[in-house]
Short mmCIF file of the C-alpha atoms (twelve columns), coordinates in Angstrom:
data_MODEL
# 
_entry.id   MODEL 
# 
loop_
_atom_site.group_PDB 
_atom_site.id 
_atom_site.type_symbol 
_atom_site.label_atom_id 
_atom_site.label_alt_id 
_atom_site.label_comp_id 
_atom_site.label_asym_id 
_atom_site.label_seq_id 
_atom_site.Cartn_x 
_atom_site.Cartn_y 
_atom_site.Cartn_z 
_atom_site.pdbx_PDB_model_num 
ATOM 1   C CA . MET A 1   0.000   0.000   0.000   1 
ATOM 2   C CA . LYS A 2   2.890   2.316   0.807   1 
ATOM 3   C CA . GLN A 3   4.437   1.598   -2.595  1 
ATOM 4   C CA . TYR A 4   1.255   2.672   -4.379  1 
ATOM 5   C CA . GLY A 5   1.050   5.864   -2.327  1 
ATOM 6   C CA . THR A 6   4.562   6.913   -3.363  1 
ATOM 7   C CA . MET A 7   3.811   6.250   -7.004  1 
ATOM 8   C CA . ILE A 8   0.595   8.264   -6.839  1 
ATOM 9   C CA . ALA A 9   2.357   11.242  -5.233  1 
ATOM 10  C CA . LEU A 10  5.093   11.108  -7.869  1 
ATOM 11  C CA . ALA A 11  2.544   11.006  -10.662 1 
ATOM 12  C CA . VAL A 12  0.653   13.987  -9.246  1 
ATOM 13  C CA . ALA A 13  3.892   15.989  -8.970  1 
ATOM 14  C CA . VAL A 14  4.771   15.216  -12.582 1 
ATOM 15  C CA . ILE A 15  1.337   16.279  -13.756 1 
ATOM 16  C CA . PHE A 16  1.515   19.602  -11.879 1 
ATOM 17  C CA . GLY A 17  4.991   20.179  -13.258 1 
ATOM 18  C CA . ILE A 18  3.786   19.666  -16.800 1 
ATOM 19  C CA . ILE A 19  0.894   22.063  -16.209 1 
ATOM 20  C CA . ALA A 20  3.266   24.694  -14.818 1 
ATOM 21  C CA . VAL A 21  5.525   24.397  -17.861 1 
ATOM 22  C CA . ILE A 22  2.583   24.766  -20.224 1 
ATOM 23  C CA . LEU A 23  1.284   27.870  -18.416 1 
ATOM 24  C CA . ALA A 24  4.749   29.434  -18.381 1 
ATOM 25  C CA . ASN A 25  5.151   28.886  -22.126 1 
ATOM 26  C CA . ARG A 26  1.808   30.475  -22.803 1 
ATOM 27  C CA . TRP A 27  2.707   33.532  -20.686 1 
ATOM 28  C CA . LEU A 28  6.063   33.929  -22.384 1 
ATOM 29  C CA . SER A 29  4.450   33.708  -25.793 1 
ATOM 30  C CA . THR A 30  2.261   36.698  -25.011 1 
ATOM 31  C CA . GLN A 31  5.276   38.927  -24.231 1 
ATOM 32  C CA . VAL A 32  6.696   41.112  -27.042 1 
ATOM 33  C CA . PRO A 33  10.468  40.958  -27.451 1 
ATOM 34  C CA . GLU A 34  12.316  44.210  -26.713 1 
ATOM 35  C CA . ASP A 35  13.724  44.189  -30.224 1 
ATOM 36  C CA . ASN A 36  10.227  44.499  -31.616 1 
ATOM 37  C CA . VAL A 37  9.157   47.349  -29.282 1 
ATOM 38  C CA . VAL A 38  8.786   50.652  -31.153 1 
ATOM 39  C CA . ILE A 39  9.004   53.803  -29.023 1 
ATOM 40  C CA . GLN A 40  7.315   56.747  -30.659 1 
ATOM 41  C CA . ARG A 41  8.887   60.071  -29.696 1 
ATOM 42  C CA . GLU A 42  7.422   63.434  -30.545 1 
ATOM 43  C CA . GLN A 43  9.552   65.252  -33.084 1 
ATOM 44  C CA . ILE A 44  10.348  68.846  -31.953 1 
ATOM 45  C CA . PRO A 45  11.130  71.260  -34.787 1 
ATOM 46  C CA . ILE A 46  14.753  72.355  -34.513 1 
ATOM 47  C CA . THR A 47  16.556  75.292  -36.092 1 
ATOM 48  C CA . LYS A 48  20.044  76.812  -35.927 1 
ATOM 49  C CA . ILE A 49  20.817  80.064  -34.103 1 
ATOM 50  C CA . VAL A 50  23.984  81.951  -33.175 1 
ATOM 51  C CA . VAL A 51  25.092  81.975  -29.507 1 
ATOM 52  C CA . ALA A 52  28.110  83.396  -27.707 1 
ATOM 53  C CA . GLY A 53  30.952  80.902  -27.662 1 
ATOM 54  C CA . GLN A 54  32.503  82.663  -24.644 1 
ATOM 55  C CA . ASP A 55  31.780  85.523  -22.257 1 
ATOM 56  C CA . LEU A 56  31.682  88.749  -24.277 1 
ATOM 57  C CA . ASP A 57  32.351  92.114  -22.658 1 
ATOM 58  C CA . ILE A 58  30.774  95.395  -23.769 1 
ATOM 59  C CA . GLY A 59  32.357  96.649  -26.982 1 
ATOM 60  C CA . THR A 60  33.576  93.206  -28.138 1 
ATOM 61  C CA . LYS A 61  33.762  92.638  -31.892 1 
ATOM 62  C CA . LEU A 62  31.971  89.451  -32.980 1 
ATOM 63  C CA . THR A 63  33.967  86.950  -35.056 1 
ATOM 64  C CA . GLU A 64  33.783  83.277  -35.974 1 
ATOM 65  C CA . GLN A 65  36.150  82.566  -33.071 1 
ATOM 66  C CA . ASN A 66  33.798  83.814  -30.324 1 
ATOM 67  C CA . LEU A 67  30.471  82.654  -31.844 1 
ATOM 68  C CA . LEU A 68  28.812  79.252  -32.185 1 
ATOM 69  C CA . LEU A 69  25.956  77.899  -34.316 1 
ATOM 70  C CA . VAL A 70  23.818  75.530  -32.220 1 
ATOM 71  C CA . ASP A 71  20.519  73.644  -32.448 1 
ATOM 72  C CA . TRP A 72  17.602  75.429  -30.799 1 
ATOM 73  C CA . PRO A 73  13.875  74.598  -30.477 1 
ATOM 74  C CA . LYS A 74  12.165  76.525  -33.230 1 
ATOM 75  C CA . ALA A 75  9.225   77.462  -31.011 1 
ATOM 76  C CA . ASN A 76  11.546  79.095  -28.427 1 
ATOM 77  C CA . VAL A 77  13.833  81.141  -30.649 1 
ATOM 78  C CA . PRO A 78  14.404  84.564  -28.974 1 
ATOM 79  C CA . LYS A 79  13.189  87.632  -30.825 1 
ATOM 80  C CA . GLY A 80  15.966  89.161  -32.892 1 
ATOM 81  C CA . ALA A 81  18.165  86.027  -32.944 1 
ATOM 82  C CA . PHE A 82  20.392  85.265  -35.937 1 
ATOM 83  C CA . GLU A 83  20.634  82.046  -37.943 1 
ATOM 84  C CA . LYS A 84  24.004  82.703  -39.619 1 
ATOM 85  C CA . VAL A 85  27.324  83.736  -38.111 1 
ATOM 86  C CA . GLU A 86  28.195  85.856  -41.129 1 
ATOM 87  C CA . ASP A 87  25.088  87.993  -40.530 1 
ATOM 88  C CA . ILE A 88  26.638  89.505  -37.381 1 
ATOM 89  C CA . SER A 89  30.325  89.173  -38.125 1 
ATOM 90  C CA . GLU A 90  32.226  92.378  -37.275 1 
ATOM 91  C CA . ARG A 91  29.295  93.717  -35.211 1 
ATOM 92  C CA . VAL A 92  29.978  94.993  -31.673 1 
ATOM 93  C CA . THR A 93  28.180  94.147  -28.427 1 
ATOM 94  C CA . ILE A 94  26.740  96.943  -26.302 1 
ATOM 95  C CA . ASN A 95  25.962  94.723  -23.294 1 
ATOM 96  C CA . LYS A 96  27.654  91.896  -21.455 1 
ATOM 97  C CA . VAL A 97  26.794  88.526  -23.076 1 
ATOM 98  C CA . PHE A 98  27.571  85.222  -21.374 1 
ATOM 99  C CA . ALA A 99  28.665  82.010  -23.090 1 
ATOM 100 C CA . GLY A 100 25.792  79.950  -24.506 1 
ATOM 101 C CA . VAL A 101 23.354  82.880  -24.590 1 
ATOM 102 C CA . PRO A 102 21.746  83.648  -27.988 1 
ATOM 103 C CA . ILE A 103 22.956  86.813  -29.730 1 
ATOM 104 C CA . VAL A 104 20.033  89.148  -30.439 1 
ATOM 105 C CA . ALA A 105 19.867  92.423  -32.367 1 
ATOM 106 C CA . ALA A 106 19.083  94.481  -29.242 1 
ATOM 107 C CA . GLU A 107 22.476  93.528  -27.769 1 
ATOM 108 C CA . LEU A 108 24.463  94.826  -30.763 1 
ATOM 109 C CA . ALA A 109 25.553  98.268  -31.873 1 
ATOM 110 C CA . ALA A 110 24.590  99.577  -35.300 1 
ATOM 111 C CA . PRO A 111 26.678  98.250  -38.216 1 
ATOM 112 C CA . GLY A 112 29.848  100.267 -38.658 1 
ATOM 113 C CA . SER A 113 30.098  101.367 -35.018 1 
ATOM 114 C CA . GLY A 114 33.507  101.506 -33.418 1 
ATOM 115 C CA . VAL A 115 34.931  98.984  -30.987 1 
ATOM 116 C CA . GLY A 116 34.875  99.439  -27.229 1 
ATOM 117 C CA . LEU A 117 33.040  102.093 -25.232 1 
ATOM 118 C CA . VAL A 118 32.189  104.170 -28.300 1 
ATOM 119 C CA . ALA A 119 29.861  101.403 -29.512 1 
ATOM 120 C CA . SER A 120 27.679  101.683 -26.399 1 
ATOM 121 C CA . ILE A 121 27.040  105.444 -26.713 1 
ATOM 122 C CA . LYS A 122 23.511  106.094 -27.924 1 
ATOM 123 C CA . PRO A 123 23.014  108.307 -30.992 1 
ATOM 124 C CA . GLY A 124 23.006  111.988 -30.020 1 
ATOM 125 C CA . MET A 125 24.633  111.326 -26.639 1 
ATOM 126 C CA . ARG A 126 28.161  112.002 -25.370 1 
ATOM 127 C CA . ALA A 127 30.507  110.215 -22.973 1 
ATOM 128 C CA . MET A 128 32.202  112.372 -20.335 1 
ATOM 129 C CA . ALA A 129 34.572  111.294 -17.561 1 
ATOM 130 C CA . ILE A 130 34.693  112.996 -14.173 1 
ATOM 131 C CA . ARG A 131 37.172  112.479 -11.364 1 
ATOM 132 C CA . VAL A 132 35.836  110.741 -8.251  1 
ATOM 133 C CA . ASN A 133 37.104  109.400 -4.953  1 
ATOM 134 C CA . GLU A 134 35.797  106.807 -2.516  1 
ATOM 135 C CA . VAL A 135 33.196  109.224 -1.139  1 
ATOM 136 C CA . VAL A 136 32.055  110.683 -4.459  1 
ATOM 137 C CA . GLY A 137 31.925  107.208 -5.992  1 
ATOM 138 C CA . VAL A 138 29.587  105.989 -3.213  1 
ATOM 139 C CA . ALA A 139 32.202  103.642 -1.748  1 
ATOM 140 C CA . GLY A 140 32.795  101.932 -5.078  1 
ATOM 141 C CA . PHE A 141 29.187  100.910 -5.775  1 
ATOM 142 C CA . VAL A 142 28.789  103.283 -8.736  1 
ATOM 143 C CA . LEU A 143 29.187  100.656 -11.471 1 
ATOM 144 C CA . PRO A 144 28.512  100.501 -15.232 1 
ATOM 145 C CA . ASN A 145 24.796  100.544 -16.168 1 
ATOM 146 C CA . THR A 146 23.815  102.153 -12.857 1 
ATOM 147 C CA . PHE A 147 22.138  105.577 -12.563 1 
ATOM 148 C CA . VAL A 148 23.190  108.561 -10.453 1 
ATOM 149 C CA . ASP A 149 22.196  112.116 -9.602  1 
ATOM 150 C CA . ILE A 150 24.974  114.702 -9.898  1 
ATOM 151 C CA . ILE A 151 25.114  117.175 -7.018  1 
ATOM 152 C CA . SER A 152 27.257  120.318 -6.969  1 
ATOM 153 C CA . VAL A 153 28.510  121.879 -3.723  1 
ATOM 154 C CA . GLN A 154 29.436  125.569 -3.970  1 
ATOM 155 C CA . ASN A 155 30.081  127.802 -0.950  1 
ATOM 156 C CA . ASN A 156 28.569  125.171 1.364   1 
ATOM 157 C CA . VAL A 157 25.372  125.175 -0.714  1 
ATOM 158 C CA . ALA A 158 24.363  121.935 -2.469  1 
ATOM 159 C CA . GLN A 159 22.120  121.709 -5.518  1 
ATOM 160 C CA . THR A 160 21.222  118.935 -7.937  1 
ATOM 161 C CA . VAL A 161 22.790  119.644 -11.323 1 
ATOM 162 C CA . LEU A 162 21.544  116.597 -13.270 1 
ATOM 163 C CA . LYS A 163 19.154  113.766 -12.449 1 
ATOM 164 C CA . ARG A 164 19.209  110.091 -13.459 1 
ATOM 165 C CA . VAL A 165 22.428  109.973 -15.485 1 
ATOM 166 C CA . GLU A 166 23.616  106.563 -16.710 1 
ATOM 167 C CA . VAL A 167 27.131  105.375 -15.912 1 
ATOM 168 C CA . LEU A 168 28.860  103.866 -18.964 1 
ATOM 169 C CA . ALA A 169 32.160  102.838 -17.413 1 
ATOM 170 C CA . ILE A 170 34.364  103.105 -14.356 1 
ATOM 171 C CA . ALA A 171 38.065  103.644 -14.983 1 
ATOM 172 C CA . GLN A 172 38.645  101.592 -18.155 1 
ATOM 173 C CA . GLN A 173 36.035  98.919  -17.415 1 
ATOM 174 C CA . THR A 174 32.574  98.714  -18.969 1 
ATOM 175 C CA . PHE A 175 31.545  95.646  -16.964 1 
ATOM 176 C CA . VAL A 176 32.107  94.631  -13.354 1 
ATOM 177 C CA . GLU A 177 30.847  91.515  -11.624 1 
ATOM 178 C CA . GLU A 178 27.481  92.349  -10.131 1 
ATOM 179 C CA . GLY A 179 27.373  93.178  -6.441  1 
ATOM 180 C CA . LYS A 180 31.121  93.784  -6.015  1 
ATOM 181 C CA . ALA A 181 32.325  97.281  -5.119  1 
ATOM 182 C CA . LYS A 182 35.268  98.752  -6.998  1 
ATOM 183 C CA . ILE A 183 37.104  101.929 -5.993  1 
ATOM 184 C CA . VAL A 184 38.206  103.902 -9.063  1 
ATOM 185 C CA . SER A 185 39.454  107.402 -9.842  1 
ATOM 186 C CA . THR A 186 37.192  108.243 -12.815 1 
ATOM 187 C CA . VAL A 187 33.599  107.577 -13.825 1 
ATOM 188 C CA . THR A 188 32.358  107.908 -17.411 1 
ATOM 189 C CA . LEU A 189 28.804  109.237 -17.785 1 
ATOM 190 C CA . GLU A 190 26.429  109.329 -20.751 1 
ATOM 191 C CA . LEU A 191 25.213  112.907 -21.259 1 
ATOM 192 C CA . THR A 192 23.520  115.097 -23.828 1 
ATOM 193 C CA . PRO A 193 25.628  117.879 -25.407 1 
ATOM 194 C CA . LYS A 194 23.915  120.476 -23.181 1 
ATOM 195 C CA . GLN A 195 24.568  118.392 -20.085 1 
ATOM 196 C CA . VAL A 196 28.254  118.107 -21.020 1 
ATOM 197 C CA . LEU A 197 28.548  121.913 -21.069 1 
ATOM 198 C CA . LYS A 198 26.687  122.198 -17.784 1 
ATOM 199 C CA . ILE A 199 29.014  119.730 -16.042 1 
ATOM 200 C CA . ALA A 200 32.103  121.399 -17.555 1 
ATOM 201 C CA . GLU A 201 30.984  124.757 -16.141 1 
ATOM 202 C CA . THR A 202 30.108  123.293 -12.738 1 
ATOM 203 C CA . VAL A 203 33.393  121.427 -12.212 1 
ATOM 204 C CA . ASP A 204 35.395  124.674 -11.998 1 
ATOM 205 C CA . LYS A 205 32.963  126.277 -9.546  1 
ATOM 206 C CA . GLY A 206 32.879  123.567 -6.890  1 
ATOM 207 C CA . SER A 207 33.060  119.878 -6.077  1 
ATOM 208 C CA . LEU A 208 30.741  117.217 -7.522  1 
ATOM 209 C CA . THR A 209 29.073  114.382 -5.635  1 
ATOM 210 C CA . LEU A 210 27.236  111.364 -7.037  1 
ATOM 211 C CA . ALA A 211 24.053  109.962 -5.493  1 
ATOM 212 C CA . LEU A 212 23.298  106.352 -6.486  1 
ATOM 213 C CA . LEU A 213 19.719  105.593 -7.603  1 
ATOM 214 C CA . ASN A 214 17.576  102.496 -7.600  1 
ATOM 215 C CA . PRO A 215 17.425  101.300 -11.275 1 
ATOM 216 C CA . ALA A 216 13.642  100.996 -11.077 1 
ATOM 217 C CA . GLU A 217 13.191  104.542 -9.809  1 
ATOM 218 C CA . ASP A 218 11.524  107.039 -12.163 1 
ATOM 219 C CA . MET A 219 10.730  104.261 -14.644 1 
ATOM 220 C CA . GLU A 220 7.049   104.561 -13.804 1 
ATOM 221 C CA . GLU A 221 5.092   107.761 -13.684 1 
ATOM 222 C CA . PRO A 222 4.904   108.982 -10.069 1 
ATOM 223 C CA . PRO A 223 1.456   108.850 -8.518  1 
ATOM 224 C CA . LYS A 224 -0.486  112.042 -8.854  1 
ATOM 225 C CA . PRO A 225 -1.610  113.698 -5.607  1 
ATOM 226 C CA . GLU A 226 -5.224  113.184 -4.788  1 
ATOM 227 C CA . PRO A 227 -7.312  116.276 -5.461  1 
ATOM 228 C CA . LYS A 228 -8.403  118.110 -2.355  1 
ATOM 229 C CA . PRO A 229 -12.152 117.982 -1.740  1 
ATOM 230 C CA . GLU A 230 -13.829 121.228 -2.602  1 
ATOM 231 C CA . PRO A 231 -15.712 122.901 0.255   1 
ATOM 232 C CA . ALA A 232 -19.437 122.322 0.152   1 
ATOM 233 C CA . LYS A 233 -21.277 125.190 -1.349  1 
ATOM 234 C CA . VAL A 234 -23.964 126.664 0.888   1 
ATOM 235 C CA . ALA A 235 -27.108 127.442 -1.021  1 
ATOM 236 C CA . THR A 236 -27.939 131.084 -0.473  1 
ATOM 237 C CA . GLN A 237 -31.074 132.812 -1.564  1 
ATOM 238 C CA . LYS A 238 -30.373 135.909 -3.537  1 
ATOM 239 C CA . ARG A 239 -32.354 138.962 -2.651  1 
ATOM 240 C CA . VAL A 240 -34.347 140.452 -5.450  1 
ATOM 241 C CA . TYR A 241 -34.545 144.176 -5.348  1 
ATOM 242 C CA . LYS A 242 -37.507 145.776 -7.048  1 
ATOM 243 C CA . PRO A 243 -36.878 149.158 -8.570  1 
ATOM 244 C CA . ARG A 244 -38.527 151.979 -6.681  1 
ATOM 245 C CA . PRO A 245 -41.003 154.095 -8.629  1 
ATOM 246 C CA . VAL A 246 -39.609 157.463 -9.539  1 
ATOM 247 C CA . VAL A 247 -41.736 160.245 -8.119  1 
ATOM 248 C CA . PRO A 248 -41.298 163.442 -10.072 1 
ATOM 249 C CA . GLN A 249 -40.539 166.444 -7.966  1 
ATOM 250 C CA . GLU A 250 -43.294 169.024 -7.759  1 
ATOM 251 C CA . SER A 251 -42.392 172.323 -9.375  1 
ATOM 252 C CA . THR A 252 -43.106 175.480 -7.420  1 
ATOM 253 C CA . TYR A 253 -42.752 179.173 -7.942  1 
ATOM 254 C CA . ASP A 254 -42.568 182.121 -5.597  1 
ATOM 255 C CA . VAL A 255 -45.091 184.967 -5.457  1 
ATOM 256 C CA . VAL A 256 -44.161 188.127 -3.634  1 
ATOM 257 C CA . MET A 257 -47.049 189.890 -1.951  1 
ATOM 258 C CA . ILE A 258 -46.710 193.526 -0.940  1 
ATOM 259 C CA . LYS A 259 -49.072 194.915 1.631   1 
ATOM 260 C CA . GLY A 260 -49.030 198.608 1.882   1 
ATOM 261 C CA . THR A 261 -45.662 200.195 1.742   1 
ATOM 262 C CA . GLN A 262 -43.680 198.115 4.251   1 
ATOM 263 C CA . SER A 263 -44.999 194.494 4.534   1 
ATOM 264 C CA . VAL A 264 -43.474 192.039 2.096   1 
ATOM 265 C CA . GLU A 265 -44.382 188.313 2.048   1 
ATOM 266 C CA . THR A 266 -43.197 185.566 -0.237  1 
ATOM 267 C CA . VAL A 267 -45.583 182.661 -0.944  1 
ATOM 268 C CA . LYS A 268 -44.696 179.422 -2.709  1 
ATOM 269 C CA . LEU A 269 -47.321 178.136 -5.057  1 
ATOM 270 C CA . LYS A 270 -47.448 174.723 -6.765  1 
ATOM 271 C CA . ASN A 271 -47.521 174.459 -10.453 1 
ATOM 272 C CA . GLN A 272 -50.916 173.126 -11.386 1 
ATOM 273 C CA . ASN A 273 -49.905 171.972 -14.896 1 
# 
């Protein structure tokens, strides 16, 4: 009896093993091989644009050596970007441009402009340098692209000569790492021709001081003062004057009465007409 029990158990195990193999084969047959899997990726339109191949300072001439042509998503191309290096060759930057940043028309001086600081001067404006010290230069925080008020001190009397003047350069630098103070001996300002004459006249009369401004100041129109409420008008009743009737004066005449030889009497009589 024990022999039959062992045989039955062995037979049952073989049957379950065969069933397991069959089920495993069926499951494996339903799986798709990785070689046959096709991954569909969305195709993003790509174009070519020109970027800075290295950090470019203000007044740098653009050449094939400091520019790169890279792939860029067509939907995110910056306004004013260029698709060919030769389109901007020999142009000059008027702002600091970092490596990998697209070159746009707003960052370049007009074709034919000079190299260096002269390229960043706006048409009709002038660049003028004034001597400063640590105090006048606001402890070294007057940097390129900041704005200052120019104050003149004459005979212990201070007055503002010019307001919101842009700083083009300090010493011989047109760009300084943001947030770092730099003590220099000269500051170059961007002025109109009339402002240049005004500063030239003021320098000989007294000392100049610079007051650093917040860049966002005066960019928006200052709020207008609220109008003062007008005092309430009290309704008054005007008096109406009626013209008085004109009463003509009565005309009279005198009559002299003589009684006898001595008595004289004058009588006024009304005109009856």
